[in-house]
N, C-alpha and C positions, 0 to 999 in steps of 0.2 A: 471578692464575694459579692454576688448579685443580690439585689433586693427586689421584691415584688410589691408594688404599692399601687393603690388606686388614685384617681384624680377627681377632685371635687372643688367647686367654686373657682371662679376666675376673679382675681383680686387686683391685677395691675396690667397696664398696657404701656409699652414704650414704642414710639414711632420715630424713625430717623430718616432724614431726607437722603435720597440717592440722586445722582445726576442721570442724564439720559443714557449714559454708558453703564449704568447700574453700579457705579462706584460710590462709596460713602462720602458724603459732603461734610467735612469737619467745620467747626466754628460755631459762633453764636447763632441762635434762632433756627437751628437745624434739627432739633429733636424736642419731643414732648413726652412726659411721663404722666399718666392719668390713672386714677382709680375709678373713673366713671364708666368703665366697661361693664355692660350687663350680660352680653352674650357674643361669642364669636363662633359661628358654625362653619366648619371646613368640610367641603363635599368634593371628593375627587371626581374628575371628569375623564372618562376613558374613550379611546378610539376602539370601536369594536373590531376584534380580530377577523381576518379573512377566513372563510370557510369554502372549501372546494369539495363537491360531491360528484362522483361519476358512477352512473348506473350502467349495468350491462344490458344486453339486448333483451333480457328477460324481465327487466324492471327492478332488479335487485341492486342495492348499493354495493358497488364493487370496490371503489376507492373513496376514502374520506380523509380529509386533512383539515384541521382546525388550529389556527394560531391564537395565542393568548391576546387578550385586550391590552392595549398600551396606554399608560398614563399620559395625558396631555397637559393637565394643569390641575390646580386645586381651586375651586370656587369658594369665595368667602362672603358670609353675611355677618355684618358687624352692627351691634346696637350699643348706643351710648346714652347715659342718663342725663348728661348736661351738654350745653352748647358751648363747648370749649373751642373758641374760634381759631386760635392758633393751631389746635389739633386738626380741625376741619380743613384749614388751609393746607396743612401738610398732607392730609389723606387724599383730598379731592381737588386741589387747586382752588381757584376763586380768589377773591380779593378781601383784604381786611379794611375796616373803617376805624379810624382812630380819632381820639379827642385829646390832643396833646400827647402825653406818653402812654395813654390808656387805649387799649383795643376795645371798641364798643360795638362792633358790628362785623358782619360778614356777608358776602354775596356769593351765590352759587356760580360755578364756572359758566361763563356766558355761552350763548348760542354760537356754534361754529368755531369756538376757541380750540386751540391745539390741546392734546392730551397732556396732563401734568406729568412731571417726572415720577418715577416709582418711589416707593419707600420700603424700608425694612420694618417689619412688625414683630415684636416680641411680647408674649403674654406669660403671666405666672399663675399657675393653679396650685391648690393645696395637694400635697402628697399624702394620701390617706392609707394607713396600715390596715391589714386585715385583722380579724379576731374581735373578741368582745370589747376590747378597749376602744375600738373605733378611732375617732379623731383625738381621743385623749391618750392613746398609747404612744409610747416613745418611738420615734422614728430615727433618732440620732440627729446628725447635723443636716441630713438631706430631707428637708420638710417641704420642699417646693419642686414642682415640675416647671421647667422653662420651655416654652414652645417658640419656635422661630419660623417665620415666613420671610425668607431673605430678599424677595423682590415681589412687592405687591402693588397693585393699582386699584383705586376705588372710585366709585361714582356715588354722589350723594343721592339718597333714595327719597321716598315719599315723605311729606310733612303733613301731620294731622293736627288740627287745632280743635280741641274739644274740652269737655269737663273731665280732665284727667291729665296725667303727666305727658308732656310732649316729648316722646322719644326721638332720638336721632338714629336713622338707619342708613347704612352704606352697603353697597354691593361691590364686589371686586373679585380678583383672582390672584393667585400666587404662582410664581415660576421659580425655577432654580436661579442661583446667582453665584457665579464663580468668583466674584470679587468680595463676598461677605467676609471671608477670612476668619479672624478672631472676633468679629463683631464690631459695631460702631464704637463701643466703649472698651474694647480690648478685654472683655471679661467673660468670654465663652469658657465654661468650666471643664470641658472635656479635653483630653490629650489630643484627640483628632479634630481637625477642622471639619466644617460641614461637608457632607456629600455634595459635590458640585452638580449632580444630576437630579437632586430631590428638591421639591418645593416646600416640604414640611418636615420639621425636625423637633424632637423633644428630648430633654435630658434632665436628670436630677440636679438641683441647684442648691448648694448650701448657703449661698449669700442671701437668697430671697430677692423680692422685687425692690427696685429703687424707690425713693421717696417721691410720691406724686405731688405735683404742684400745677396750678392753673396758670401756666406761662411757658414760653419757650425756654429750653435749656441749651447749654453749649455742648 
C-alpha cells in the first residue's frame, strides 16, 4: 500500500567520507551527524536537447526533430547554523587546528590545493500527512523522508561578519555513485539499492535520523 505524504522541515544531516574512487571509507573520524542544517537546496542541471529544423524552399518548416533535455548533475546549496569544524573538513577539505584533544579551529582549503574527496550526504525531513490533522495526524511508523545524495562535492562559500548570526554556506553538486550500495551505515530502508544512474533519491524512513553530535563518528 502506497502513502502520499508531504515534506516539511529538515532536521538532520549525515555526511560520510568517500575515497577518490567514490567508495565508502569505514572507520573512525569518517562521518558526522549534525542538526545544524538550516537549508539544502537541490537544483537539477540539464544539457539542452538538440533541435533540428529543416525548411523547404517556400520557407515553411518541413522537418522538425527535438530531443529531450538530459540531466547532467544536481547542484547543491547548503546552509549551516554552526561552525562544526569536523563537518566542514569532511564537506570541503581544509585543515583542522587542535589544542590537545580538542578541535579549536579550521582553515579554508588553500590556494591551488587539490580537490577534496567526495562525500555521501543524507538528510531527514518530516513526512507530513494531508488533511485537517496536519502534522498532528497519525502517519504510522513512516514519519520521516530520507534524502540521499550519494556522491557530493562542496566548496566553502562567502563568510559575513555583522550584527547577526554568522551562517555557514557551501556550494556543490551531486552525481550518481555505483558504490553507495546499502549506505555507509548499512541502513538503507528500501528493498532495492539506489538507482546507479541517479544523483538524488528519497524514501520513507521508519527509523528516523541518527543522533546528532558535535564530533566525528565511526
